[in-house]
N, C-alpha and C positions, 0 to 999 in steps of 0.2 A: 302379875304373872301368875297363873295358876299352876302350882307344881305337885297338887294331890296324886296321889298314886304312882309317883315317878319313883324309881328304884336304879341303884348301879346294874349294868348290863352284866358286868362280870361276876358280882359278888351276890347280887339281888338283895341288897340292904337297902334301907329307905333313903333317897334323897330329901331331906328336911329343910335344908337351910340355903336360902337365896340370897345372894350379894349380887352386885352389880352386874359382874360378869362371869359368876360362876356359881354351880350348884354343888352344895355336899352334903355329907352323912352329917348326922348329929355332932360326932365326936371330930369332924374336920379331917378324917383320915383320908377322904377320898373326895377328892374333887372333879367338876368337869366343867369347862368352857359353856360360857351361854354368848351365842352372837346374833345380834338385833332381835333378841327375846325368843330365841330358838335354841333351846339345850343341845349341846353338841355330844350325845351318849353313844360314843363308839369308845370300845376298851382302851386303844391305843391312845387314844384322846385325854385319857384321865390323867390328874395330877396326884400321885400317890407315892408313897414310899416302901409299901406293903408289896413283898414279894413271894412266889413269883407273881409276874403281870404280864399279860398278853400284851407284845409293844410289835411284834412282826406283822406289819402290815400285808405281808406276802403270804401269810397263811390262810388255809381255804374260806376262813368265814368271811374275812375282809379283803383277800385280793382283788376281787374283781369290783368293788366299791371303793378302793383306792385307786385301781389302775383307770378308772373311768372319771373319777370325780372331778378333775378339771374338765373336761369335756362338757359334761351336764351341768356341772355348777355354771360354767359359762353361758350355756343356752337358758337353764334357768334365769340366772339375773336379766338376761335381755328379755325374756318372757315377761317378768316382774316390772322391768323398768316400762316397757309397752302398756302394760295392762296400768300401771301407776300413772303414765303420762297421758294417754287417751283417754282413760274411763270408759270404755267400752271394751266387748270382744269381739264386735261386729268385724274387725279388720284382722283379724288373728289367722296367721298360717296354721293353726291348730285345728281340727274340725272338731275336736272336743272341746275345745274353749268356745268356738261359737257356739256350740250346741247348748253348752251351759248358760251362755249369754243370752240364747233366745228363749231357755226356759225362765231366766230371770226376769223376763218382761212380762212373764204371762201372771195373772191372777191365781190364787189358790185355786180357784174354781176351773179356770181355764186349762190347768196343768192336768187337773184330773186326779184320782186316787194312786198313790203307788203300791204297788207296781204294775195294777192294772192298766193303767192307760198308756198308750203307745207313746203319747208325748215323752216320756223319759227315757226313750231308747234312743241311743246314739251308732251304735256300731253297724259297720256292712258286712264286713266281711265275718266276722263273729256274733251277730245278732242272736242268732239260735243260742249260743251258751251266754250271753247277756239275758235274756229272756229268762234262762233257767235259774242263774242267780239271783237275778232282782226278784222273782218269785219265791224261791228259797229263803231270802232275807228279809223280804217284805212280811207285813207294813213296818215301818221303823219308826213311827210316831212316838216320842217320848223315850228313845232308846239311846244309849251312847255308843256311838259305833266308829270303827278305825278303819282306815283305808292303808294297807301296805304298800310302798312303792308309788312312785308316780308324782303329778304335781299338783294330788289333792282335788281334782275334779269330780271325783264320785263323793268324796267326804263332802264337799260343799253340797253338791247335787242331793244328798241324802238329808242335809240339813232342811233344805228347801222341802224335801218329802216329809219332814216334820220330825226330824231326830233330834234329841234335845241337846247333845253335845257329840262334837266329831272330831278325832284325831287322825293325822297324819304321820305315818313312820316312814321315812326316805334316810338313804344313808347321803342323800344330795342336798347340802344346805340350799344350793340355787333351786331347786323344786319345792322346799320348802318356803321359800320366799315368794314363788308363784303362789301357793296356796295362799298364804297370808294376804297378798294383794287381792285375791279372789274375796276371801273372807270380809276384807275390807269394802269392796265394791259392792257387796250384795248386803251387808249389815251384819255380818257373824262374825266379827271380830271377838266377841266375849264368848263364842260357842265353839271356836276352832283350834285346838292345840296342834302345833307342830315340833315333832322332835326329830333329830339327824340321829338315825342306829338302824340296825340291821333287823333282819327276822329271826337270826340265827341267835340273838341275845336280846330280845325285846325289852326294854328299860321301863317294864311297866308292871305292877302289882298284881298277883292271881285274883281272877274273878274280877276284873275292873271293868270290861267290855262286854254289850248284848250282842253284837256284829261284827265281824271281822270279814273285809274285803280285799281281794287281791286282783288287779287288772293286767294279767299278762307278765309278771315278776316271779311267780313260784318257781318256773324252769328255771329263773337264776340261782336259786336258793339249795343251799343242802338239805333237800327235803326231811333227811333221817331227824334233825334238829330243828327246823322251821316249825313244821308240824305240830310238834311236841310245845313248843314255844306260843304257836298262836292257839292251842287249846287251852294252855294254862292260863292265859288271860281272859278268856272268855267266862263268862257266869255261868252256872249251869243250865242248859237248855240253849245255851248261847248258839248262833249261828256263824258258820264261815261258809264263804264262797269265792270261787277263782275261775276266771277267762283264762284258757291257756292254750297254746299251741302243743298237738301231740304229735310224735313221731311214727307216722303212717308209712306205709309201704309207699317207696318211690320217693319217700325226703332227699336222701343222698343225691339221686340223681336228679330230683327236681331243681335243688339250692345249686347243683353244679351247673345246670344248664339256665335257669331264672335267677338265681342268686337269692339271698334270704329277703324275707320280707322288710327287715330292719338289718343293715349289716353289723355283725358284734360278734366278736371272737367267744364270748362267752355265753352266745344264745344256743340252747340246747334242749329241744322238744321234750316233753316228758314223755316216760313209756309206764308198763305196768310196774316196773323194778322201782322206779323214782317216786312213783304214786303209792306205792304199798305200804309207807310208813303211816300214812292218815288213819288207816284201819286201827292203828295202836294209839293214836291220840286221841281219837273221838269215837264217841259211845255209838254213832252211826255215821257211815260215810259212802259216797258212790261217785263215780265220774259218769258222765253221759257225752258221748261222742256226737259231733256232727260235721257235715260236709265232706261227706265221701266223694259226692261226685263234682261240687262246685266249689269248693272253698279254696284249691289251686289255683283254677282259673281265674277266679276271683281277684285272687293277688297278683297274679300277671297281667289281668285287666287293668288293676289299680295302677301298676306300675308304667302301664302305657297310657295313663290317665283318664280310663273310664272309670267311672265311680258311680254305682246305684245309689240311689234315695235309699232313706230306711224302708219306706213300705217296699220299695221293689226288692230289696235284700232280704226283706222278711218274707215274701213270696217265693223268692228263690230257695229259701231255706226252708220253707216249710214243703215244697215240692220235691225238693232233696231228701229230705227227711221221709216223707210219705212214699218215695220210691224204694228206698233202701230197708224201709221198714218190711218191704215185701220180698226182700233179697237174703236168703242166708247170709249172716256174718257181714253183709255190707255195710252195716252201720259202725262196726269194728273198723273199717278202712277211714273214718272220719279222721280229720287232720287237726280239728278244733274241738276243746274239750271242756265243759263246766265240772270243776270239781264241786262238791257241795256234802258240808257234814254238818253235824250237830253234837254238842258236847253233853 
């Protein structure tokens, strides 16, 4: 198991010694468990006599992860078993997994270059933001990339696009297991590393990755800490991109009437105040809003079972942006956003 570049998330000391079921600092004073070849690098999981030490799983940086761990681990283990047993993603209930499976069947020529080819896109609600993000981080050929949060779908997709190595950091061991199965399915076992941890305490050394991608998870983070951490692990000139929901006018009323896209007590869309730390963390940063006219209706339609194809969604997004570009301040009403930054 490759442990290069791993550090204690609390002290930032290198983790250099690997045993069968734990990973430790050189002097053995701090140790973290390893489960299914996945290091569990969460502060409260450390074995150490060092004091003081963060043990309270209800503290702000850990609360959401530990509160939702049982649910997401259960779902992740089920997905991982399904992939392992079936050896295909064709029948998955996840559109993202089915899309990844379809790309995996294509030759390099059929896929086309990343990110120029539309083959790489899978979002229907947030395709405009997805195009912004992929355009910002691409091309990725020969680069070391990391996905923070999720099942590793984009991490594996970027390996297909030519990345030399990919990492996944998620607080959910079950999601990491899904990523490991995906890597095995597509022949990337030696090029994907999975870690259990949080963005506020990234267990990776400084300047270790060239690209950092987040898909719908920044709004769950303490951004004043997470942006600094994500910038820290990037190489000079490294790229950060994230697709996120934005707290647009009408959000409160809309969620009361139609419910959230995904029910979650911790889900809180971004706004200017929560995004503002990005400007301190990165040399260059901006955000681009989309979906002023059509994103909320598209979410409602999806809840009713009406899902557009990717080309249809792209056309709708282009029309939405074109109309709103002609109306002062209309783009600022967009409820979807792409965060784009360069170190």
